[in-house]
Every structure is written in C-alpha cells, then in structure tokens.
C-alpha positions as CSV (number, residue, x, y, z in Angstrom):
1,M,13.5,150.4,-61.9
2,Q,13.2,150.4,-57.9
3,N,16.7,151.7,-57.4
4,A,15.9,154.5,-59.6
5,A,12.7,155.2,-57.7
6,F,14.6,155.3,-54.3
7,A,17.3,157.6,-55.7
8,A,14.4,159.9,-57.1
9,C,12.8,160.1,-53.8
10,G,16.1,160.5,-51.7
11,L,16.0,157.3,-50.1
12,D,19.3,155.6,-49.0
13,W,17.8,151.9,-50.1
14,R,18.8,149.4,-52.2
15,Y,17.0,146.7,-54.5
16,D,19.0,143.6,-55.1
17,A,18.0,140.3,-56.9
18,F,18.7,136.8,-55.0
19,D,18.3,133.6,-56.4
20,V,16.8,131.2,-53.6
21,G,16.4,127.7,-53.3
22,D,14.3,127.3,-50.1
23,V,11.7,130.2,-49.9
24,A,10.8,129.7,-46.2
25,A,14.4,129.9,-45.3
26,A,14.8,133.3,-47.7
27,V,12.1,135.0,-46.1
28,A,13.2,134.0,-42.6
29,A,16.7,135.4,-43.4
30,L,15.3,138.7,-45.1
31,R,13.4,139.4,-41.9
32,T,16.2,138.7,-39.6
33,L,18.3,140.9,-41.7
34,G,16.1,143.9,-41.4
35,F,14.9,144.2,-44.8
36,A,12.0,146.5,-45.4
37,G,10.4,144.2,-48.1
38,A,10.8,142.0,-51.0
39,N,9.4,140.9,-54.4
40,V,8.8,137.3,-55.2
41,T,8.6,136.3,-59.0
42,I,7.9,132.9,-60.6
43,P,7.9,130.4,-59.5
44,Y,7.6,131.3,-56.0
45,K,4.2,133.4,-56.0
46,E,2.1,130.8,-54.3
47,Q,4.9,128.8,-52.3
48,V,5.7,131.8,-50.4
49,V,2.2,132.6,-48.9
50,A,3.0,129.8,-46.4
51,A,5.9,131.8,-45.1
52,C,3.5,135.0,-44.5
53,D,1.7,135.7,-41.5
54,E,-0.7,137.5,-43.4
55,A,-1.2,137.0,-47.2
56,D,-3.4,138.8,-49.8
57,G,-4.9,135.5,-51.5
58,D,-3.2,132.4,-52.6
59,A,-0.5,134.2,-54.6
60,V,1.6,137.0,-53.6
61,N,4.4,138.9,-55.2
62,T,5.3,141.6,-52.7
63,L,6.3,141.1,-49.1
64,V,6.5,143.8,-46.3
65,F,8.3,143.3,-43.1
66,R,6.6,145.1,-40.4
67,D,6.7,144.9,-36.7
68,G,8.2,141.6,-36.8
69,R,5.6,140.3,-39.1
70,V,5.6,139.2,-42.9
71,L,2.9,140.6,-44.9
72,G,2.2,139.3,-48.4
73,F,0.5,141.5,-51.0
74,N,-0.7,141.0,-54.5
75,T,0.4,144.2,-56.6
76,D,0.1,142.4,-59.9
77,K,-3.8,143.0,-59.8
78,E,-2.8,146.6,-60.4
79,I,-1.7,145.6,-63.9
80,L,-5.3,145.4,-64.8
81,A,-6.2,148.5,-63.1
82,G,-8.7,150.7,-65.5
83,I,-9.2,147.9,-68.0
84,D,-12.8,147.2,-68.4
85,A,-13.5,143.7,-69.7
86,T,-16.2,141.2,-69.7
87,H,-14.7,138.1,-71.4
88,A,-11.0,137.4,-71.2
89,C,-8.7,134.9,-72.4
90,V,-5.8,134.0,-70.1
91,I,-2.7,132.0,-71.4
92,G,-1.0,130.2,-68.3
93,G,-2.2,128.8,-65.0
94,G,0.6,129.6,-62.7
95,G,1.2,132.1,-60.0
96,A,1.4,134.7,-62.4
97,A,-2.1,134.0,-63.6
98,K,-3.5,133.5,-60.1
99,A,-2.3,136.7,-58.9
100,L,-4.3,138.6,-61.8
101,A,-7.5,136.5,-60.9
102,P,-8.9,139.2,-58.7
103,G,-8.9,141.8,-61.5
104,L,-10.3,139.4,-64.1
105,P,-13.8,139.2,-65.3
106,P,-16.1,136.4,-63.9
107,D,-16.2,135.3,-67.8
108,T,-12.7,134.3,-68.1
109,C,-10.9,131.2,-69.9
110,V,-7.7,129.8,-68.8
111,F,-5.6,127.8,-71.3
112,T,-2.7,125.9,-70.3
113,R,-0.4,123.0,-72.2
114,S,-1.8,120.7,-69.5
115,G,-5.3,121.7,-69.8
116,E,-7.2,123.1,-72.4
117,W,-4.9,124.0,-75.5
118,P,-4.6,125.8,-78.0
119,P,-5.8,129.4,-76.6
120,D,-8.8,130.7,-78.4
121,A,-9.5,134.3,-78.0
122,T,-12.7,134.3,-80.2
123,G,-15.4,137.0,-78.5
124,C,-12.8,137.9,-75.8
125,D,-12.3,141.6,-75.1
126,L,-9.0,140.8,-73.2
127,I,-6.2,138.5,-73.7
128,V,-3.5,138.1,-70.9
129,N,-0.2,136.1,-71.6
130,A,0.9,135.1,-68.0
131,T,3.6,133.0,-69.2
132,P,7.3,133.8,-70.1
133,V,6.8,132.9,-73.7
134,R,8.2,135.6,-75.8
135,E,9.0,134.4,-79.3
136,E,5.9,132.0,-80.0
137,L,2.5,133.9,-81.0
138,L,0.3,131.5,-78.8
139,V,-3.0,133.3,-79.8
140,Q,-3.8,135.9,-82.7
141,P,-5.2,139.2,-81.4
142,A,-7.7,141.1,-83.1
143,A,-8.8,144.6,-83.4
144,G,-10.8,146.0,-80.3
145,Q,-9.4,143.7,-77.9
146,T,-6.9,144.7,-75.0
147,V,-3.7,142.5,-74.7
148,V,-1.7,142.5,-71.6
149,D,1.6,140.6,-72.0
150,L,3.5,139.8,-68.6
151,A,6.6,138.5,-70.4
152,Y,9.3,141.5,-70.3
153,G,12.8,141.6,-71.8
154,P,14.7,143.2,-74.5
155,G,12.4,144.1,-77.6
156,E,8.8,143.3,-77.9
157,T,7.2,139.8,-77.6
158,A,5.6,138.1,-80.7
159,L,2.0,138.8,-79.1
160,V,2.8,142.6,-78.4
161,T,4.1,143.0,-81.9
162,A,0.9,141.2,-83.4
163,A,-1.3,143.2,-81.0
164,R,-0.1,146.5,-82.0
165,A,-0.2,145.6,-85.7
166,A,-3.8,144.6,-85.3
167,G,-4.7,148.1,-83.6
168,C,-5.2,146.5,-80.0
169,T,-4.9,148.4,-76.8
170,V,-1.5,147.0,-75.3
171,V,0.0,146.8,-71.9
172,D,3.4,145.1,-72.5
173,G,5.6,143.7,-70.0
174,H,7.3,146.7,-69.3
175,E,4.2,148.7,-68.6
176,A,3.0,145.7,-66.6
177,L,6.4,145.7,-64.6
178,V,6.1,149.5,-63.7
179,R,2.4,149.1,-62.5
180,Q,3.1,146.2,-60.1
181,G,6.4,147.8,-59.2
182,A,4.8,151.1,-58.4
183,A,2.3,149.5,-56.0
184,S,5.1,147.6,-54.3
185,F,7.2,150.9,-54.0
186,R,4.0,152.2,-52.0
187,L,3.6,149.6,-49.8
188,W,7.0,149.5,-49.0
189,T,8.0,153.5,-48.4
190,G,4.5,154.9,-47.7
191,L,5.4,157.5,-50.7
192,E,4.0,157.9,-53.9
193,P,6.2,156.3,-56.5
194,P,8.0,158.4,-59.3
195,V,6.2,156.4,-62.0
196,E,7.9,158.3,-65.0
197,T,11.4,157.7,-63.5
198,M,10.3,153.7,-63.3
199,H,9.2,153.9,-66.7
200,A,12.6,155.6,-68.0
201,A,14.5,153.1,-66.0
202,V,12.8,149.9,-67.4
203,R,13.2,151.1,-71.0
204,T,16.9,152.0,-71.0
C-alpha cells in the first residue's frame, strides 16, 4: 500500500517490514540509518513510546524521524474519523484499543478475556473489534450500529460478514488500514496521500 502510494507520488522511497525483538534498539537503528519514519504494530504500540522523544499519547503507531528526534504519532484514531457515536463496545484492551481511545465516546465499554467477558453490544451504536480475531464472532451486531473491525487479511472476518448481513455501517480491516496509513503517509512526506491508489493496493 505505501509503496504504491510512494510510486504514485513519484517518490523514490521504499516501505519494508521488519521483525524486531528489542523495540528501543530497532528505533535507534532506524534513526541511525536515516529512515524518514516507520509504522509500529501490535504488540509494540505502547512499548515504543519509551523510545520516542515526543509521543502522542500512551500508544503510537507511526514514527517520524525529524531533526535527530523521534516523534511518535497516533494515526489509528483517524480510523474513527467521521463516526458519530455516543455508546461504544470495544473488544480488546491492548495497544490497538488504546490508540483508538481519543476517538471513542466517553460512554465506552471495553471487553477483554482477562476482564469482563463475553462482549455485550446491547444499546451501543458503535462496535470496535480491536483484536486480531477473524474467524470467531465475538459479538452479534444489529441494524443501526456502526462496526469497525481492525483485523485484516484475505476475505472478510466473521464480524464484518455478520455486520453487513445485519445492515450495519461497516469499516472493515482494509478500510481501517488505509485510513491510518494515509495519515502516516502525510506525516512522513508532507504530501496528500493518493487514497484511491492505496485502496486498490490493499484489495488486490
């Protein structure tokens, strides 16, 4: 997705995936090597904050290396942009859920297997799956609700399939990926992201 966006904007940039064990060492290496920035995914969105000189909250997913400093941003909250909700059901309590917190309504219930379980979306107008669970239907959506599922991969998740069948407004994992990725692109490059190119890339 990002490589397609770079190419569309004529940037000689490259986006690569790296497996890391020591987050602080990885961030230091990226800065030394002259990277423009990076994305951080689960389970490191909270841990990486300690490696930032400045961070946007307790969980970040985007790093920008600027003037010798490491800046941490939360572009995950862009996933909820434009969603007007008053009562939310969030499944999962990790870094992904915490990154979305600034965009959630005050009346939000968080469900985790180590806490309150199973999830209950009764009376909610927003359901967010902030876990990587794809095959198990963790909660039954109903008409009139908005469903945001952060899990992405080939095919629809069980929650997205059920939500579409119920007539819900759906932001699936691919749409969520593009929304946060477009915001990251803007931070790294200072350019407006080619959103349609990014959509096409994640759906092929």
